[in-house]
MARPA-736279 format. One record per atom (N, C-alpha, C, O, CB): atom name; y, x, z; residue number from 1; residue in one letter. Coordinates in Angstrom, 3 decimals, always signed. Atoms other than C-alpha are relative to their C-alpha. Glycine has a CB too. Example, Ala and Ser with C-alpha at 12.3 -4.5 7.8 and 13.67 -1.06 7.14 Angstrom:
! MARPA-736279
atom/y/x/z/seq/type
N/-1.190/+0.890/+0.000/1/A
CA/-4.500/+12.300/+7.800/1/A
C/+1.200/+0.900/+0.000/1/A
O/+1.181/+1.936/+0.665/1/A
CB/+0.027/-0.992/+1.246/1/A
N/-1.190/-0.820/-0.060/2/S
CA/-1.060/+13.670/+7.140/2/S
C/+1.090/-0.770/+0.730/2/S
O/+2.198/-0.261/+0.899/2/S
CB/+0.462/+0.414/-1.415/2/S
//
This chain:
! MARPA-736279
atom/y/x/z/seq/type
N/-1.042/+0.540/+0.916/1/M
CA/+3.536/-10.878/+15.105/1/M
C/-0.483/-1.179/-0.738/1/M
O/-1.376/-1.025/-1.571/1/M
CB/+0.456/+1.037/-0.988/1/M
N/+0.425/+1.639/+0.920/2/L
CA/+3.062/-14.698/+13.641/2/L
C/+0.554/+0.035/-1.225/2/L
O/+1.732/+0.368/-1.358/2/L
CB/+0.648/-1.549/+0.661/2/L
N/-0.494/+0.041/+1.387/3/F
CA/+3.450/-14.992/+10.138/3/F
C/-0.058/-1.667/-0.265/3/F
O/-0.952/-2.316/+0.278/3/F
CB/-1.030/+1.002/-1.126/3/F
N/+0.288/+1.394/+0.263/4/M
CA/+4.003/-18.646/+8.832/4/M
C/-0.225/-0.323/-1.177/4/M
O/-0.139/-1.481/-1.587/4/M
CB/+0.866/-0.779/+0.357/4/M
N/+0.336/+0.174/+1.407/5/F
CA/+3.070/-17.993/+5.442/5/F
C/-1.355/+0.880/-0.253/5/F
O/-1.585/+1.600/+0.718/5/F
CB/+1.288/+0.487/-0.972/5/F
N/+1.086/-0.935/+0.263/6/P
CA/-0.165/-16.071/+4.050/6/P
C/+0.227/+1.437/-0.158/6/P
O/+1.161/+1.763/-0.891/6/P
CB/-0.606/-0.381/-1.099/6/P
N/-0.005/-1.382/-0.155/7/T
CA/-0.542/-12.449/+4.542/7/T
C/-1.132/+0.764/-0.419/7/T
O/-2.209/+0.185/-0.273/7/T
CB/+0.208/+0.271/+1.230/7/T
N/+0.886/-0.535/-0.118/8/I
CA/-2.604/-9.714/+3.639/8/I
C/+0.361/+1.460/+0.165/8/I
O/+1.429/+1.923/-0.236/8/I
CB/-0.748/-0.376/-0.888/8/I
N/-0.360/-1.441/-0.333/9/T
CA/-3.024/-5.959/+4.875/9/T
C/-0.874/+0.653/-0.594/9/T
O/-2.084/+0.450/-0.686/9/T
CB/+0.051/+0.420/+1.381/9/T
N/+0.624/-1.157/+1.110/10/V
CA/-3.678/-3.094/+2.634/10/V
C/-0.182/+1.216/+0.709/10/V
O/+0.905/+1.733/+0.966/10/V
CB/+1.009/+0.377/-1.333/10/V
N/+0.235/-1.143/-0.523/11/T
CA/-5.069/-0.094/+4.274/11/T
C/-0.714/+1.104/-0.994/11/T
O/-1.368/+0.763/-1.979/11/T
CB/-0.746/-0.301/+1.158/11/T
N/+0.408/-0.940/+0.660/12/G
CA/-5.993/+3.218/+2.984/12/G
C/+0.607/+1.328/+0.379/12/G
O/+1.507/+1.413/+1.214/12/G
CB/+0.158/-0.327/-1.229/12/G
N/-0.381/-1.380/+0.015/13/N
CA/-5.539/+7.001/+2.689/13/N
C/+0.698/+0.538/-1.509/13/N
O/+0.258/+0.236/-2.618/13/N
CB/-1.369/+0.821/+0.365/13/N
N/-0.758/-0.641/+0.952/14/I
CA/-3.051/+8.932/+0.463/14/I
C/-0.398/+1.525/+0.431/14/I
O/-0.420/+1.934/+1.591/14/I
CB/+1.651/-0.430/+0.050/14/I
N/+0.344/-1.213/+0.060/15/K
CA/-4.150/+12.544/-0.519/15/K
C/+0.853/+0.650/-0.859/15/K
O/+1.036/+0.268/-2.015/15/K
CB/-1.241/+0.136/-0.304/15/K
N/-1.053/-0.665/+0.918/16/N
CA/-1.499/+15.193/-1.610/16/N
C/-0.714/+1.048/-0.602/16/N
O/-0.856/+2.137/-0.044/16/N
CB/+1.310/+0.562/+0.724/16/N
N/+0.736/-1.186/+0.767/17/N
CA/-3.512/+17.099/-4.342/17/N
C/+0.970/+0.938/-0.573/17/N
O/+0.490/+1.780/-1.332/17/N
CB/-0.920/-0.512/-1.199/17/N
N/-1.021/-0.744/+0.825/18/S
CA/-0.371/+18.808/-5.554/18/S
C/+0.060/+1.392/+0.893/18/S
O/-0.453/+1.583/+1.996/18/S
CB/+1.603/-0.890/-0.149/18/S
N/-0.399/-1.357/-0.861/19/E
CA/+0.837/+22.438/-4.576/19/E
C/+1.398/-0.241/+0.720/19/E
O/+2.164/+0.691/+0.962/19/E
CB/+0.160/+1.436/-1.061/19/E
N/-1.595/+0.047/-0.615/20/N
CA/+4.071/+20.973/-2.954/20/N
C/-0.228/-0.765/+1.253/20/N
O/-1.207/-1.505/+1.346/20/N
CB/+1.269/-0.858/-1.046/20/N
N/-0.055/+0.523/-1.084/21/D
CA/+4.782/+19.830/+0.383/21/D
C/+1.091/-1.079/-0.315/21/D
O/+2.031/-0.782/-1.053/21/D
CB/+0.218/+0.985/+1.083/21/D
N/-0.864/+1.289/+0.078/22/F
CA/+6.633/+16.297/+0.503/22/F
C/+0.615/-0.483/+1.129/22/F
O/-0.206/-0.877/+1.957/22/F
CB/-0.713/-1.068/-0.435/22/F
N/-0.511/+0.610/-1.093/23/Y
CA/+9.120/+15.071/+3.120/23/Y
C/-0.175/-1.502/-0.141/23/Y
O/-0.446/-2.128/+0.883/23/Y
CB/+1.391/+0.396/+0.188/23/Y
N/+0.172/+1.328/+0.144/24/N
CA/+8.896/+11.602/+1.702/24/N
C/-0.541/-0.278/-1.454/24/N
O/+0.003/+0.157/-2.469/24/N
CB/+1.296/-0.705/+0.315/24/N
N/+0.957/+0.209/+1.132/25/A
CA/+6.292/+10.357/-0.862/25/A
C/+0.248/-1.627/-0.224/25/A
O/+0.234/-2.426/+0.713/25/A
CB/-1.723/+0.473/+0.415/25/A
N/-0.143/+1.591/+0.257/26/S
CA/+6.905/+6.781/-2.693/26/S
C/-1.232/-0.247/-0.673/26/S
O/-1.838/+0.627/-1.294/26/S
CB/+1.335/-0.529/-0.944/26/S
N/+1.078/+0.394/+0.729/27/F
CA/+4.166/+4.799/-3.965/27/F
C/+0.286/-1.610/-0.229/27/F
O/+1.273/-2.174/+0.243/27/F
CB/-1.400/+0.381/+0.786/27/F
N/-0.163/+1.327/+0.447/28/T
CA/+3.554/+1.178/-5.475/28/T
C/-1.168/-0.726/+0.139/28/T
O/-2.071/-0.349/-0.608/28/T
CB/+0.426/-0.070/-1.301/28/T
N/+1.107/+0.635/+0.040/29/I
CA/+0.949/-1.384/-4.429/29/I
C/+0.163/-1.031/-0.932/29/I
O/+1.226/-1.649/-0.867/29/I
CB/-0.396/-0.409/+1.206/29/I
N/-0.044/+0.964/+0.734/30/K
CA/+0.198/-3.757/-7.097/30/K
C/-1.353/-1.121/+0.253/30/K
O/-2.515/-0.717/+0.227/30/K
CB/+0.134/+0.630/-1.342/30/K
N/+0.968/+1.084/-0.448/31/V
CA/-1.827/-7.151/-6.195/31/V
C/-0.202/-0.827/-1.331/31/V
O/+0.719/-1.446/-1.866/31/V
CB/+0.617/-0.972/+1.313/31/V
N/+0.260/+0.804/+1.208/32/Y
CA/-3.635/-8.732/-9.238/32/Y
C/-1.051/-1.006/+0.341/32/Y
O/-1.867/-0.834/+1.246/32/Y
CB/-0.450/+0.879/-1.210/32/Y
N/+1.101/+1.128/-0.017/33/S
CA/-5.725/-12.028/-9.716/33/S
C/-0.783/+0.108/-1.406/33/S
O/-0.244/+0.327/-2.491/33/S
CB/+0.722/-1.610/+0.186/33/S
N/+0.734/-0.146/+1.489/34/K
CA/-8.486/-11.950/-12.403/34/K
C/+0.603/-1.392/-0.570/34/K
O/+0.499/-1.443/-1.796/34/K
CB/-1.998/+0.069/+0.007/34/K
N/-0.451/+1.244/+0.923/35/T
CA/-6.881/-15.628/-13.366/35/T
C/+1.319/+0.260/-0.425/35/T
O/+1.602/+0.147/-1.617/35/T
CB/-0.010/-1.446/+0.729/35/T
N/-1.436/-0.054/+0.325/36/Y
CA/-3.218/-14.951/-13.207/36/Y
C/+0.622/+1.315/-0.346/36/Y
O/+1.799/+1.288/-0.705/36/Y
CB/+0.718/-0.508/+1.083/36/Y
N/-0.663/-1.464/+0.194/37/G
CA/-2.551/-11.037/-13.689/37/G
C/+0.471/+0.262/+1.303/37/G
O/-0.006/-0.221/+2.330/37/G
CB/+1.264/+0.134/-1.117/37/G
N/-0.498/-0.389/-1.072/38/M
CA/-0.394/-9.413/-11.407/38/M
C/+0.802/-0.957/+0.853/38/M
O/+1.703/-1.635/+0.360/38/M
CB/+0.640/+0.991/-0.312/38/M
N/-0.469/+1.025/-0.964/39/I
CA/+0.567/-11.448/-8.374/39/I
C/+1.490/+0.590/+0.682/39/I
O/+2.508/-0.096/+0.766/39/I
CB/-1.279/-0.251/+1.230/39/I
N/-1.131/-0.604/-0.574/40/T
CA/+3.087/-9.108/-6.748/40/T
C/-0.060/+1.273/+0.135/40/T
O/-1.160/+1.743/-0.155/40/T
CB/+0.297/-0.454/+1.113/40/T
N/+0.006/-1.541/-0.219/41/S
CA/+4.074/-5.314/-5.943/41/S
C/+0.787/+0.267/+1.245/41/S
O/+1.762/-0.395/+1.603/41/S
CB/+0.655/+0.836/-1.257/41/S
N/-0.874/-0.618/-1.345/42/L
CA/+5.310/-3.571/-2.830/42/L
C/+0.223/+1.651/-0.253/42/L
O/-0.697/+2.408/-0.564/42/L
CB/-1.010/-0.238/+1.662/42/L
N/-0.204/-1.277/-0.187/43/D
CA/+6.979/-0.277/-2.724/43/D
C/-0.190/+0.452/+1.508/43/D
O/+0.252/-0.226/+2.435/43/D
CB/+1.292/+0.282/-0.515/43/D
N/-0.155/-0.607/-1.301/44/F
CA/+6.215/+2.044/+0.284/44/F
C/+0.010/+1.545/-0.084/44/F
O/-0.257/+2.178/-1.106/44/F
CB/-1.119/-0.475/+0.920/44/F
N/-0.227/-1.327/-0.224/45/S
CA/+6.822/+5.494/+1.727/45/S
C/-1.071/+0.722/+0.858/45/S
O/-1.408/+0.136/+1.887/45/S
CB/+1.278/+0.111/+0.588/45/S
N/+0.511/-0.904/-1.031/46/V
CA/+4.751/+8.124/+3.378/46/V
C/+0.719/+1.269/+0.215/46/V
O/+1.002/+2.044/-0.698/46/V
CB/-1.327/+0.323/-0.288/46/V
N/-0.698/-1.105/-0.205/47/R
CA/+6.476/+10.696/+5.152/47/R
C/-0.613/+1.297/+0.320/47/R
O/-1.734/+1.171/+0.813/47/R
CB/+0.779/-0.277/+0.865/47/R
N/+0.332/-1.113/-0.444/48/S
CA/+5.932/+14.291/+5.782/48/S
C/-1.390/+0.349/-0.344/48/S
O/-2.200/+0.656/+0.530/48/S
CB/+0.251/+0.017/+1.273/48/S
N/+1.400/-0.423/+0.343/49/I
CA/+2.799/+15.014/+3.631/49/I
C/-0.097/+1.228/-0.563/49/I
O/+0.645/+1.540/-1.494/49/I
CB/-0.636/-0.863/-0.868/49/I
N/-0.342/-1.476/+0.623/50/N
CA/+2.112/+18.564/+2.945/50/N
C/-1.343/+0.118/-1.029/50/N
O/-2.088/-0.858/-1.122/50/N
CB/+0.077/+1.468/+1.380/50/N
N/+0.650/+0.053/+0.924/51/R
CA/-0.149/+19.835/+0.243/51/R
C/-1.392/+0.079/+0.827/51/R
O/-1.533/+0.799/+1.815/51/R
CB/+0.399/+0.990/-1.045/51/R
N/+1.283/-0.304/-0.360/52/G
CA/-3.726/+19.468/+0.949/52/G
C/-0.290/-1.271/+1.235/52/G
O/-1.447/-1.360/+1.646/52/G
CB/-0.086/+1.723/+0.538/52/G
N/-0.147/+0.740/-0.928/53/D
CA/-2.923/+16.598/+3.622/53/D
C/-0.371/-1.341/-0.440/53/D
O/+0.007/-1.792/-1.521/53/D
CB/+1.199/+0.142/+0.490/53/D
N/+0.236/+1.549/+0.285/54/T
CA/-4.399/+12.946/+3.870/54/T
C/+0.718/-0.874/+1.036/54/T
O/+0.642/-0.648/+2.244/54/T
CB/-1.603/-0.384/+0.048/54/T
N/-0.870/+0.805/-0.951/55/K
CA/-2.250/+10.462/+5.431/55/K
C/-0.570/-1.902/-0.173/55/K
O/-0.766/-2.654/-1.127/55/K
CB/+1.938/+0.343/-0.597/55/K
N/+0.486/+1.699/+0.264/56/A
CA/-3.379/+6.757/+6.297/56/A
C/+1.044/-0.806/-0.064/56/A
O/+2.124/-0.435/+0.396/56/A
CB/-0.902/-0.707/+1.147/56/A
N/-1.282/+0.967/+0.129/57/F
CA/-1.195/+3.855/+5.572/57/F
C/-0.680/-1.464/+0.270/57/F
O/-1.883/-1.697/+0.144/57/F
CB/+0.833/+0.092/-1.697/57/F
N/+0.321/+1.219/-0.158/58/E
CA/-1.153/+0.189/+6.413/58/E
C/+1.200/-0.859/-0.446/58/E
O/+2.368/-0.670/-0.105/58/E
CB/-0.436/-0.202/+1.344/58/E
N/-1.351/+0.936/+0.682/59/E
CA/+1.042/-2.358/+4.655/59/E
C/-0.342/-1.469/-0.043/59/E
O/-1.353/-1.920/-0.582/59/E
CB/+0.391/+0.433/-1.708/59/E
N/+0.114/+1.494/+0.193/60/I
CA/+1.547/-6.054/+5.055/60/I
C/+0.777/-0.475/-1.139/60/I
O/+1.953/-0.183/-1.356/60/I
CB/+0.454/-0.755/+1.215/60/I
N/-0.327/+0.777/+1.209/61/I
CA/+1.851/-8.118/+1.939/61/I
C/+0.222/-1.547/+0.347/61/I
O/-0.706/-2.238/+0.766/61/I
CB/-1.180/+0.171/-1.068/61/I
N/-0.235/+1.091/-0.587/62/A
CA/+3.539/-11.227/+2.681/62/A
C/-0.201/-0.860/-1.133/62/A
O/-0.188/-0.340/-2.249/62/A
CB/+1.256/-0.068/+0.701/62/A
N/+0.084/+1.139/+1.124/63/G
CA/+3.048/-14.610/+0.554/63/G
C/-1.225/+0.077/-0.896/63/G
O/-1.235/-0.586/-1.933/63/G
CB/+1.261/+0.069/-0.970/63/G
N/+1.308/-0.338/+0.752/64/V
CA/-0.405/-13.514/-0.800/64/V
C/-1.083/-0.704/+0.838/64/V
O/-1.304/-0.402/+2.011/64/V
CB/-0.301/+1.685/-0.131/64/V
N/+1.271/+0.708/-0.932/65/Q
CA/-3.344/-15.773/+0.372/65/Q
C/-1.295/+0.939/-0.155/65/Q
O/-1.746/+1.135/-1.284/65/Q
CB/-0.468/-1.728/-0.618/65/Q
N/+1.262/-0.742/-0.014/66/P
CA/-6.435/-13.576/+1.235/66/P
C/-1.171/-0.707/-0.588/66/P
O/-1.369/-1.901/-0.360/66/P
CB/-0.331/+0.362/+1.353/66/P
N/+1.085/+0.299/+0.592/67/V
CA/-9.455/-13.876/-0.685/67/V
C/-1.282/+0.506/+0.800/67/V
O/-1.329/+1.706/+1.071/67/V
CB/+0.113/+0.503/-1.311/67/V
N/+1.085/-0.374/-0.785/68/Y
CA/-12.759/-13.746/+1.256/68/Y
C/-1.272/-0.163/-0.778/68/Y
O/-1.466/-1.294/-1.222/68/Y
CB/-0.024/-0.773/+1.246/68/Y
N/+1.119/+0.414/+0.852/69/R
CA/-16.186/-13.271/-0.658/69/R
C/-1.060/+0.169/+0.886/69/R
O/-2.210/-0.085/+0.529/69/R
CB/-0.192/+0.777/-1.329/69/R
//
């Protein structure tokens, strides 16, 4: 997919450390700048995560310029 504006991809793993199984679990990613504070946030969901399970996620955040160090 071609984007006409800057994007970043956030990847990671979510682990269910609770005693419950969840059909749908909601999370928020917040992107911060050392200079400007919070730049943006994105809500996303992970489906069917049972107690003790770890699920990978990948979310694209549009409109944020990547920073390479």
